[in-house]
C-alpha positions in Angstrom: 5.7 -12.7 7.1 4.6 -11.1 3.8 3.4 -7.5 3.7 0.9 -5.6 1.5 1.6 -1.9 1.1 -1.1 0.7 0.7 -0.6 4.2 -0.8 0.0 5.7 2.7 3.0 3.4 3.3 4.7 4.2 0.0 4.0 7.9 0.2 5.5 8.0 3.7 8.6 6.2 2.5 9.0 8.3 -0.7 8.1 11.6 1.1 10.5 11.2 4.0 7.6 11.1 6.5 7.6 9.5 10.0 6.9 6.0 8.6 10.0 6.2 6.4 12.3 4.5 8.9 10.0 1.4 9.4 9.4 1.2 5.6 13.1 1.2 5.0 13.5 -1.7 7.4 10.7 -3.6 5.6 12.3 -2.9 2.2 15.7 -4.1 3.4 14.1 -7.3 4.6 12.5 -7.8 1.2 15.7 -7.1 -0.6 17.4 -9.7 1.6 14.5 -12.1 0.8 13.5 -12.3 4.4 9.9 -11.2 3.5 7.8 -10.5 0.5 6.2 -7.2 -0.4 3.1 -6.8 -2.5 1.3 -3.8 -4.0 -1.9 -3.8 -5.9 -1.7 -2.0 -9.2 -4.8 0.0 -7.9 -2.9 1.2 -4.9 0.1 2.0 -7.2 -2.2 4.1 -9.3 -3.4 5.9 -6.1 0.2 6.8 -5.3 0.6 8.2 -8.8 -2.5 10.4 -8.8 -1.6 11.8 -5.4 1.9 12.7 -6.5 0.8 14.2 -9.8 -1.9 16.2 -8.0 0.5 17.5 -5.4 3.8 17.8 -7.3 3.2 17.4 -11.0 3.7 15.0 -13.9 7.5 15.2 -13.9 7.7 14.1 -10.2 5.2 11.4 -11.0 7.6 9.9 -13.6 10.4 10.1 -11.0 8.1 8.3 -8.5 7.4 5.5 -11.0 11.2 5.0 -11.6 11.8 4.9 -7.8 9.0 2.5 -7.0 10.0 0.2 -9.9 13.5 -0.2 -8.3 12.1 -1.3 -5.0 11.7 -5.0 -4.1 7.9 -4.9 -4.4 5.8 -7.3 -6.5 3.1 -5.2 -8.2 0.0 -7.4 -8.5 -2.4 -6.9 -11.4 -6.1 -6.9 -10.6 -8.2 -9.8 -11.7 -11.8 -10.7 -11.3 -11.4 -12.5 -8.0 -9.5 -9.6 -6.3 -12.0 -7.0 -7.8 -14.9 -8.9 -6.3 -13.2 -9.2 -3.0 -12.5 -5.4 -2.9 -16.1 -4.7 -3.9 -17.3 -6.9 -1.1 -15.0 -5.3 1.4 -16.0 -1.8 0.3 -19.7 -2.7 0.6 -19.2 -4.0 4.1 -16.7 -1.6 5.7 -16.2 2.1 5.8 -13.0 2.5 3.8 -12.0 3.7 0.3 -12.4 1.4 -2.6 -8.7 1.4 -3.4 -8.1 0.3 0.2 -10.4 -2.6 -0.4 -7.8 -3.9 -2.9 -5.0 -3.8 -0.3 -7.2 -5.7 2.1 -8.3 -8.2 -0.5 -4.7 -8.7 -1.6 -3.6 -9.1 2.1 -6.2 -11.8 2.5 -5.1 -13.6 -0.6 -1.4 -13.5 0.3 -2.0 -14.1 4.1 -0.1 -10.8 4.6 0.0 -7.9 6.9 -1.1 -4.5 5.6 1.3 -1.7 6.2 -0.4 1.7 6.6 -1.0 4.7 8.8 -4.5 5.3 7.3 -7.0 5.3 10.1 -9.7 3.8 7.8 -8.0 0.4 8.1 -9.1 0.3 11.8 -12.4 -0.9 10.5 -10.9 -4.0 8.9 -8.5 -5.2 11.7 -10.8 -8.2 12.1 -10.1 -9.2 8.5 -6.4 -8.7 8.2 -3.4 -7.9 10.4 -2.3 -4.3 10.2 1.1 -2.8 11.0 0.6 0.8 11.9 3.0 3.5 10.7 3.0 6.9 12.4 0.4 9.2 11.0 2.1 12.0 9.1 0.7 13.5 5.9 0.4 10.1 4.0 -2.7 8.9 2.2 -5.1 10.4 -0.3 
């Protein structure tokens, strides 16, 4: 089963939070080609602004280097995905960036990995694997 990561999932992994263990398992599965991992470039940007805001630009550069070594396919945003995210945002109470994760999960027939409670509102649209709620998210 493929997975789409949101910022919460990556921040939990990189920050050593409660969801790190499960994220490590998912990343090992992707490394072994037992699953596929996707990340919207919008959600990637969300991770970067959170890291820069909380820990500074130097740590942001380290974060980019770390993420780029992971077995994650970063998906650029096109018109179709942008329109899907806009529709999701208009219809459900979640952040616009999260709409890209949901739209990408729909496109890839994937499960969203998150701990962000906003995703409860879209469980009828996509499967969600819930990480423990630590600090995570934006």
